[in-house]
C-alpha positions in Angstrom: 0.0 0.0 0.0 2.9 2.4 0.8 4.5 1.6 -2.5 1.2 2.4 -4.4 0.9 5.7 -2.4 4.5 6.7 -3.5 3.7 5.8 -7.1 0.5 7.9 -7.0 2.3 10.8 -5.4 5.1 10.8 -8.0 2.6 10.5 -10.8 0.5 13.4 -9.5 3.6 15.5 -9.0 4.8 14.7 -12.6 1.5 15.6 -14.1 1.4 18.9 -12.1 5.0 19.8 -13.2 4.8 18.8 -16.9 1.3 19.3 -18.1 0.7 23.0 -17.4 -2.5 24.8 -17.8 -4.5 26.0 -20.8 -5.3 29.6 -21.5 -8.3 30.9 -23.5 -8.1 34.0 -25.7 -10.7 36.7 -25.4 -13.8 36.8 -27.6 -13.4 39.3 -30.4 -15.1 42.7 -30.2 -15.5 44.6 -33.5 -14.6 48.3 -33.6 -12.9 49.2 -36.9 -14.2 51.9 -39.2 -14.1 50.7 -42.8 -13.8 53.1 -45.7 -15.4 51.4 -48.7 -15.9 53.4 -51.8 -15.8 50.4 -54.2 -18.5 48.3 -52.4 -21.7 48.9 -54.4 -23.4 46.1 -52.5 -22.7 44.4 -49.2 -20.1 41.6 -49.3 -19.9 38.0 -48.0 -17.0 35.8 -46.9 -16.3 33.1 -49.4 -16.6 29.9 -47.2 -14.9 26.8 -48.4 -11.5 25.4 -49.1 -10.0 28.8 -50.0 -11.7 31.0 -47.4 -9.7 31.5 -44.2 -7.0 28.9 -44.0 -4.3 28.2 -41.6 -2.6 24.9 -40.8 -3.1 25.2 -37.0 -5.4 23.5 -34.6 -7.6 25.2 -32.0 -4.6 26.6 -30.2 -0.9 27.0 -29.9 1.6 25.5 -27.6 3.2 28.0 -25.2 6.4 27.4 -23.3 6.3 23.7 -24.2 3.7 23.0 -21.5 0.6 25.1 -21.9 -1.8 25.8 -24.7 -3.5 29.0 -25.8 -6.9 28.1 -27.1 -9.6 30.0 -28.9 -13.0 30.7 -27.2 -15.8 28.1 -27.8 -13.3 25.5 -29.0 -13.0 27.4 -32.4 -9.9 27.1 -34.5 -7.6 30.1 -35.3 -9.0 30.4 -38.8 -12.6 30.3 -37.5 -11.7 33.0 -35.0 -10.2 35.3 -37.7 -13.1 34.6 -40.1 -15.7 35.5 -37.4 -13.8 38.6 -36.4 -13.7 39.8 -40.0 -17.5 39.1 -40.4 -18.2 41.0 -37.2 -16.2 44.0 -38.5 -18.1 43.9 -41.8 -21.4 43.7 -39.9 -20.5 46.6 -37.7 -19.9 48.7 -40.8 -23.1 47.5 -42.5 -21.1 45.8 -45.2 -22.0 42.2 -44.7 -24.7 40.1 -46.4 -24.3 36.3 -46.3 -26.2 36.1 -49.6 -24.1 38.7 -51.5 -22.5 37.8 -54.9 -19.5 39.9 -54.0 -17.2 37.5 -52.2 -14.0 38.1 -50.3 -11.5 35.4 -49.3 -9.0 35.9 -46.5 -6.4 33.2 -46.8 -4.1 33.1 -43.8 -0.9 31.5 -45.1 1.2 31.6 -41.9 0.8 32.3 -38.2 4.0 32.6 -36.1 4.2 33.4 -32.4 6.7 33.7 -29.6 6.2 34.2 -25.9 9.9 34.5 -25.2 10.7 37.4 -22.8 11.9 40.4 -24.8 10.8 38.7 -28.1 7.0 38.2 -27.8 4.8 38.6 -30.8 2.0 37.2 -33.0 2.7 37.4 -36.8 0.2 36.7 -39.6 0.7 36.5 -43.4 -2.5 36.6 -45.3 -3.9 37.1 -48.8 -7.1 39.0 -49.5 -8.8 38.4 -52.8 -12.2 38.5 -54.5 -13.9 35.7 -56.5 -12.3 37.2 -59.7 -8.9 36.6 -58.2 -7.9 40.2 -57.7 -6.3 40.8 -54.3 -3.2 41.7 -52.2 -1.0 40.3 -49.5 -0.8 41.6 -45.9 1.9 40.8 -43.3 1.0 41.9 -39.8 3.2 41.6 -36.7 1.9 42.5 -33.2 4.5 42.7 -30.5 3.6 42.6 -26.8 5.3 42.6 -23.4 6.4 39.1 -22.5 7.3 37.8 -19.1 10.2 35.7 -17.8 7.9 33.3 -15.9 6.4 30.7 -18.2 2.9 30.9 -16.9 2.8 34.7 -17.0 4.3 34.6 -20.6 1.4 32.2 -21.6 -1.2 34.6 -20.1 0.4 37.5 -22.0 0.4 35.4 -25.2 -3.3 34.5 -24.8 -4.3 38.1 -23.9 -2.5 39.5 -26.9 -4.2 37.3 -29.6 -7.3 39.5 -29.8 -5.4 42.8 -30.4 -3.1 40.9 -32.8 -6.2 39.9 -34.9 -7.6 43.4 -34.7 -4.2 44.7 -36.0 -4.3 42.2 -38.9 -7.9 43.1 -39.8 -7.1 46.8 -39.6 -4.2 46.3 -42.0 -6.5 44.3 -44.3 -9.2 47.1 -44.5 -6.7 50.0 -44.6 -4.6 48.5 -47.3 -4.8 50.8 -50.4 -6.2 47.9 -52.5 -9.1 47.1 -50.2 -10.8 50.3 -51.3 -10.9 49.1 -54.9 -11.3 45.4 -54.5 -14.4 45.2 -56.6 -13.3 47.7 -59.3 -11.0 45.2 -61.0 
């Protein structure tokens, strides 16, 4: 019995030391003002294989022991897609039945929670159903922390403003204003 108690104690301690905790990002809140001289009608997001795409699961590993997850179990691409739709809705530019379709293809997501070198970075392509579009690279730097748990909390808290910066760069890009004129 004493041997079993020691094994359970060591197992519990090992799980505590090596599994870490998970952190959830904040739910996105729209607030961007979108200038849109070329949108004669409202637009829709083109769902499907080419819509918002990133080869990443529901979260990212932080400090090799914790994960940063999206709210509601969403994936990163779903979070970005929903955030963009919420910005379009806020600006009265979204209609899910529109024939004017926009794709946001996220081609890369890179992150670091290392103290002094903490950031989220996105590479994305924005294009219409006619194939006209442009590329956006967005890097959001934030204050890291030398403690691993604090660093992961900072990484999680910085995802929402990082996505806001990405979407701001998408809608303020000079080509966004003329997307449907091509």
